[in-house]
C-alpha positions, -999 to +999 in steps of 0.1 A: -196-456-614-194-429-589-185-441-553-216-438-526-189-416-507-183-393-534-225-386-537-220-381-493-192-354-498-215-335-525-245-340-502-221-326-473-213-298-494-252-284-506-261-287-470-238-264-457-240-241-488-276-240-477-268-233-443-246-200-456-275-193-478-301-194-445-277-174-424-292-137-419-269-111-442-251-086-416-260-044-440-230-032-450-207-009-435-224+027-431-203+061-448-195+069-409-187+031-398-164+026-431-149+061-424-143+051-390-131+015-396-104+030-422-093+056-400-084+029-366-071+005-400-045+033-414-032+046-384-016+008-370-003+010-401+012+035-405+023+036-365+040+003-374+058+015-400+074+048-385+084+028-364+099+000-373+116+026-396+126+039-366+142+016-350+160+007-387+181+045-383+193+037-350+206+009-360+221+021-392+237+056-372+229+058-340+208+086-341+172+094-349+158+100-385+165+124-405+142+150-407+121+142-447+128+107-439+114+089-471+100+057-457+081+080-427+062+108-460+054+077-479+036+058-445+020+093-434+010+100-474-006+065-470-024+071-445-038+106-457-047+093-489-065+062-470-084+086-450-096+111-477-108+085-499-132+072-480-138+101-454-154+126-476-173+152-468-183+165-425-213+135-432-190+104-431-167+126-404-195+129-377-211+100-387-181+080-376-182+091-343-159+127-345-173+157-331-194+176-360-168+203-354-137+181-370-130+183-406-119+155-426-080+174-429-079+175-390-092+142-390-064+136-411-038+163-392-054+143-363-042+106-373-009+117-385+004+138-355-009+104-336+015+077-357+046+097-355+047+108-319+035+071-308+071+063-321+084+094-313+074+087-274+085+052-277+115+060-289+124+080-267+121+058-234+138+030-251+169+051-267+171+079-237+156+109-249+148+121-287+194+121-289+194+086-280+220+093-255+214+059-228+213+041-266+248+065-277+268+057-246+260+019-243+282-013-249+265-033-280+250-059-258+232-031-244+221-015-274+210-048-282+185-050-253+172-017-254+167-024-290+144-056-281+126-032-258+116-008-284+110-038-307+087-053-274+069-022-273+058-017-302+041-047-306+027-043-276+013-008-282+002-031-315-015-054-297-033-033-272-043-011-300-060-036-321-079-057-294-096-021-287-100-010-320-119-043-325-144-036-298-146-007-305-158-014-338-181-041-332-197-020-305-203+007-333-217-019-362-240-033-329-221-067-320-211-077-291-181-067-276-166-079-236-143-049-227-138-072-195-123-098-222-106-074-235-088-067-210-080-095-197-065-106-228-045-075-228-033-083-198-022-116-203-002-103-237+013-070-209+025-106-185+045-124-213+059-088-226+071-080-190+092-112-189+102-113-220+120-077-217+134-089-180+150-117-204+169-101-227+174-076-202+198-078-174+191-042-164+169-016-178+167+008-157+200+009-153+199+024-186+170+045-193+155+047-158+127+029-160+117-017-157+103-042-176+069-034-156+073+004-156+083+003-193+054-020-208+027+000-190+034+030-205+036+016-236-001+006-229-009+046-224+004+054-255-023+026-271-049+039-249-045+077-263-037+063-302-075+044-297-087+074-279-073+095-316-087+068-344-121+070-328-148+093-319-160+073-297-147+048-277-177+032-259-180+007-244-147+008-234-131+028-203-101+046-215-077+069-191-067+090-222-092+108-240-125+129-235-149+112-216-179+124-194-156+118-161-136+148-175-152+182-153-153+210-176-152+246-153-167+276-172-142+295-188-124+319-170-132+309-138-106+294-114-118+256-106-106+232-078-102+201-097-097+170-067-080+138-081-097+111-055-066+087-048-088+054-058-093+070-096-058+084-102-031+073-077-023+101-063-017+111-033-006+143-009+020+139+020-006+137+048-022+106+028-051+133+016-064+134-020-047+156-044-063+188-054-048+217-087-064+242-099-075+251-131-086+286-146-094+279-184-089+311-209-116+333-216-145+334-245-128+340-272-090+335-267-074+298-276-080+277-253-043+256-261-021+285-251-014+272-215+004+284-183+014+259-159+025+268-123+037+251-095+037+253-060+072+254-038+078+255-002+107+236+002+114+199+011+119+171+041+141+145+040+141+131+082+113+129+105+123+159+130+124+178+102+093+168+089+073+172+119+089+201+120+071+216+089+041+233+087+015+206+089-002+226+054+026+217+034+014+185+030-020+190+024-037+208-012-078+205-002-074+242+010-049+258-009-064+285-032-057+307-065-079+333-073-066+354-104-032+342-093-002+363-093+030+371-115+031+347-139+000+333-140-023+371-129-056+370-148-066+409-143-030+428-149-031+440-184+003+438-188+009+409-179+017+389-215+002+351-201-031+367-188-055+356-221-035+321-214-058+286-197-035+285-157-027+255-142-020+260-105-003+227-090+000+232-053+029+215-031+018+187-003+048+162-011+079+177+006+096+159-022+103+184-048+079+171-072+098+143-078+078+117-054+072+082-073+047+071-049+071+055-015+055+060+020+082+073+046+078+060+074+091+081+108+095+074+143+077+109+146+055+113+112+040+092+083+051+116+045+038+102+019+061+109-014+038+108-044+047+147-061+056+133-096+029+110-095+009+140-089+017+162-111+014+137-142-016+126-136-030+171-137-014+170-163-031+140-181-065+149-163-057+190-182-051+171-210-082+151-212-100+186-202-087+197-238-095+171-258-130+174-250-130+208-255-112+214-288-128+190-300-162+200-291-156+235-307-122+235-328-116+221-367-088+209-362-095+193-323-071+185-301-037+178-311-011+178-284+013+195-308-015+227-311-003+235-272+018+262-264+028+251-228+053+278-204+056+251-177+074+271-146+074+271-114+092+284-083+115+278-061+103+237-052+081+239-079+110+254-100+130+223-094+096+203-094+093+221-132+129+210-140+128+171-131+095+166-150+099+185-181+110+158-201+074+139-200+056+174-214+080+171-242+083+128-243+048+116-228+027+137-232+043+149-268+036+187-260+067+201-284+061+233-279+066+243-241+094+262-228+108+252-187+105+284-164+119+275-132+125+302-107+152+306-079+158+267-083+192+268-095+201+238-075+239+242-081+261+222-056+285+235-032+315+218-044+315+194-021+291+166-032+254+186-021+236+174-053+246+144-051+234+136-017+199+154-025+200+136-057+207+101-040+184+113-018+155+116-040+160+083-061+167+057-033+133+036-026+138+028+012+122+056+042+138+084+037+144+078-004+121+095-023+115+066-057+122+091-083+141+074-102+109+056-123+103+097-133+133+107-140+149+116-177+164+084-192+198+107-201+197+125-164+187+103-137+227+103-114+222+117-085+247+147-095+215+151-122+199+174-089+219+201-098+195+212-124+222+243-127+242+236-150+246+197-149+208+179-157+208+213-181+233+205-203+222+173-210+187+184-215+197+207-237+207+184-268+175+176-270+161+208-272+148+229-302+133+205-316+106+233-320+115+265-313+096+266-283+120+243-261+141+262-245+150+263-206+146+299-194+166+305-159+154+333-138+167+338-105+181+368-080+219+367-076+219+369-046+191+346-027+198+329+009+172+308+006+189+292-020+224+292-010+212+280+028+198+246+002+233+246-008+251+247+019+275+274+011+294+288+030+285+329+022+272+346+001+296+355-020+305+322-023+275+313-033+271+342-059+308+332-069+298+298-079+266+314-103+287+334-118+308+306-125+288+279-135+267+306-156+301+312-180+307+273-178+267+273-196+269+303-217+256+300-248+243+263-245+217+259-269+182+266-258+191+275-225+191+309-214+186+335-179+177+357-163+200+367-138+186+396-114+214+416-089+195+433-066+212+437-033+192+425-012+184+388-015+155+383-031+140+346-034+111+338-063+105+368-088+084+350-115+051+344-088+057+378-069+037+410-090+063+435-074+092+412-094+075+400-123+070+433-130+090+460-121+125+435-124+140+452-150+175+446-168+190+465-196+157+485-195+135+453-203+115+437-175+113+402-164+081+400-176+088+408-213+117+393-213+093+354-206+065+371-226+094+380-257+105+344-253+072+325-258+063+349-292+100+353-303+117+323-289+145+322-316+154+363-306+154+351-270+189+364-251+201+368-214+200+394-188+226+391-170+222+419-140+256+438-124+244+466-108+263+470-076+265+433-056+309+434-061+306+468-038+285+454-017+293+421-010+335+425-010+347+396-023+319+388-053+339+382-085+333+396-116+318+371-145+347+350-157+335+354-191+322+385-213+286+393-206+260+395-238 
């Protein structure tokens, strides 16, 4: 005879089953919803596999994985198979919320790039660039710290990506999702991750220039870009990466000013006003993803009296104009190789060589906000999301960062800023087809430590410092790296030519009294002889090339002046054509070094101590 307990249990089971049967059954996923869910799930799994293999390669060889790594290739193939097996046809892709212009193949390539670049960007930040310079030089305990930071960064990205994916998928399925609670979960995990890295690493910033808080914050930026890449629409989330209504879309071939309010973007000019920059999208029919970025110069000031004596217009950007540009940014002259490219014009208003990390210098004479690097990077992210909007709407391949070809240029202080921020394009934005074009901004040391003094000023975090350290390249952030030519460029060369466009094109006139005075060189002869000696030290460095003009009257600024851009020639090759050819055929670029009559006009100038090309 069965016990009454057994009867009670069966009755409970029956009641429970009846309750389950009575609950409403949710409709099956639509082809679009299934495509979206498959895409983000496959992307997340790929992210994890590629990141783990990246760390494994570092531990085994003290270097990154070789091209064609089998595990990474398999992960990318698996992602492709899963997405192609479910997202069949344009109806499924558009039904998932992606652009109607995006093909299934375009979706797969977008996801594969996001998977690969996430691990690469995290590795560059963790190990000291793709060449892993920091990890290669570290003691075993410091290697353990960097490996741990990488793994915690990977887990932070995965957690944030997953939580945001769940929210978006739920909302797209008609279910409830609270973005505030999602963000609270991520913030809680963020704080714990910062503490974990801090407990493991005695001084992370001493190894790779960023502390645990900045390291984790940038991992969260990566997660947001992953979510934007994986979903066609990311509502109800408000992300700071990807296409969104808040990003203005200017008309093509029209110079348009973009004002970044401080409350939203954290940007600021030297006088405390909002930062503004200019964009001119390519004309209709021209590729919008070919981009020239030009950073404006205008000196620098390091103390109260010098800043107070500086033109007030150099502390604000709202009144700067762009128009059709000049030199490399000229949008009218048919001979300019970049006439029909998208132009981005970044004014200069912080007197910190575009390196300031968001610090305030309070002098007796005036207060100066040093936000140079903050302004540059916020502007570039804005441009990224603007191009994302346009390319997703009109291009079958959609937006991918590796589809951009970028000439990242600047003159004088702007050239120094371009040199300082170049690694950000390659490692964080993953604009891997980018060339650096610094003009009249060699920053050479005079042999008495002038470059180190400039670097110390930039790095320090108290007045009059600029707090540049968290924005510096993780493989060259010592004060000596303020000497761009050749110290910083020598460090940079180890990571160049990952694509043919990853190269540095130095442009300068050999007689430049502005550069001479900035570097505290005693005479013109001293400056020119130093340039020639350092060039010979640099000659043949992979990915680094030079166009050193030979005008006897001093010239400061060549790429931003129509006369110099078009007419300065060496061995019959005009400057504009040298740069244009270097972009169209980057593996064929050669140094161009002028001789002219400098040695006659300035007795004491010595010949180049090496054989010239």
